[in-house]
C-alpha positions as CSV (number, residue, x, y, z in Angstrom):
1,T,-5.1,-20.0,-17.8
2,L,-5.0,-18.1,-14.6
3,S,-2.7,-20.6,-12.8
4,I,0.1,-18.0,-12.9
5,L,-1.8,-16.3,-10.1
6,N,-0.7,-19.0,-7.7
7,E,2.8,-17.7,-7.8
8,K,1.9,-14.0,-8.4
9,F,-0.9,-13.3,-5.9
10,S,-0.4,-10.4,-3.7
11,L,-2.6,-7.7,-2.2
12,D,-0.9,-5.2,-4.5
13,L,-2.1,-7.3,-7.5
14,L,-5.7,-7.2,-6.3
15,L,-5.4,-3.4,-5.8
16,E,-4.0,-3.0,-9.3
17,I,-6.9,-5.0,-10.7
18,L,-9.4,-2.8,-8.8
19,I,-7.7,0.3,-10.3
20,I,-7.8,-1.1,-13.8
21,I,-11.5,-2.0,-13.5
22,K,-12.2,1.4,-12.0
23,Y,-13.8,0.0,-8.9
24,P,-15.8,2.9,-7.6
25,N,-15.7,2.3,-3.8
26,N,-12.9,2.2,-1.2
27,K,-10.3,-0.1,-2.8
28,E,-8.3,-0.6,0.4
29,R,-11.4,-1.6,2.3
30,F,-12.2,-4.1,-0.5
31,V,-8.7,-5.6,-0.3
32,A,-9.0,-5.8,3.5
33,E,-12.4,-7.6,3.3
34,F,-11.2,-9.9,0.6
35,T,-8.2,-10.8,2.7
36,K,-10.3,-11.3,5.8
37,L,-12.8,-13.6,4.0
38,N,-10.0,-15.7,2.5
39,Y,-8.4,-16.0,5.9
40,L,-11.6,-17.2,7.5
41,E,-12.3,-19.7,4.7
42,A,-8.8,-21.1,5.0
43,I,-9.2,-21.5,8.8
44,V,-12.5,-23.3,8.3
45,N,-10.9,-25.6,5.7
46,I,-8.0,-26.3,8.1
47,I,-10.3,-27.0,11.0
48,D,-12.6,-29.2,8.9
49,A,-9.6,-31.3,7.8
50,Q,-8.7,-32.2,11.4
51,P,-10.1,-35.2,13.4
52,Q,-13.3,-34.4,15.3
53,S,-11.5,-34.3,18.7
54,I,-9.1,-31.7,17.4
55,Q,-11.9,-29.7,15.7
56,D,-13.7,-29.6,19.1
57,Q,-10.6,-28.4,20.9
58,I,-9.9,-25.6,18.3
59,I,-13.5,-24.5,18.3
60,A,-13.5,-24.3,22.1
61,T,-10.4,-22.1,22.2
62,P,-11.0,-18.4,22.8
63,E,-10.9,-16.4,19.5
64,A,-7.7,-14.6,20.5
65,E,-5.8,-17.9,21.0
66,K,-7.4,-19.8,18.1
67,E,-4.5,-19.2,15.6
68,A,-2.0,-20.5,18.1
69,E,-4.1,-23.5,18.8
70,I,-4.4,-24.3,15.1
71,M,-0.6,-24.0,14.8
72,K,-0.3,-26.8,17.5
73,H,-2.0,-29.2,15.1
74,V,-1.1,-27.9,11.6
75,G,2.3,-26.9,10.3
76,Y,3.0,-23.3,9.5
77,K,3.7,-24.2,5.9
78,E,0.4,-26.0,5.5
79,Y,-1.4,-23.0,7.1
80,L,0.2,-20.6,4.7
81,T,-0.4,-22.9,1.7
82,E,-4.1,-23.1,2.5
83,I,-4.4,-19.3,2.8
84,K,-2.6,-18.9,-0.5
85,N,-4.7,-21.5,-2.2
86,V,-8.0,-19.9,-1.0
87,S,-6.8,-16.5,-2.0
88,H,-5.7,-17.8,-5.4
89,K,-9.1,-19.4,-6.0
90,A,-11.0,-16.3,-4.8
91,L,-9.0,-14.0,-7.0
92,I,-9.6,-16.2,-10.1
93,K,-13.4,-16.2,-9.3
94,F,-13.3,-12.4,-8.9
95,I,-11.5,-11.9,-12.2
96,E,-13.8,-14.3,-14.0
97,S,-16.9,-12.5,-12.6
98,V,-15.8,-9.1,-13.7
99,L,-14.3,-10.0,-17.0
100,P,-17.5,-9.9,-19.0
101,T,-18.1,-6.3,-17.9
102,L,-14.7,-5.0,-19.0
103,N,-13.8,-3.3,-22.2
104,G,-10.9,-4.5,-24.4
105,D,-8.4,-2.1,-22.9
106,Q,-9.2,-3.2,-19.4
107,K,-8.9,-6.9,-20.4
108,G,-5.6,-6.1,-22.0
109,K,-4.2,-4.4,-19.0
110,I,-5.3,-7.2,-16.7
111,A,-3.7,-9.8,-19.1
112,Q,-0.5,-7.7,-19.1
113,L,-0.6,-7.4,-15.3
114,L,-0.9,-11.2,-15.0
115,Q,1.4,-11.8,-17.9
116,I,-1.0,-14.2,-19.5
């Protein structure tokens, strides 16, 4: 399984996968967008898990102060865990979506990279 990614996920790992699959576009931009989308999804998940009154308070907070407002209601560990979980799931989805298009050598390199 790809559960090993939960411990192993890093932006460098994603970059290595993009190199292995010969991603033709700007790899650093892809990693930055991937990270941004995961962060936004994690924030939405965290906000959705709060009582409505706290959701309203967070949503009403100016964008520049939103992260600090969230931290008032959610522990830093919970915050990091949610970002890690979202990133983990997104990376698994990404790998699963490109896997059918890869040749045996690429699949082997990814398996070796992930040690699975």
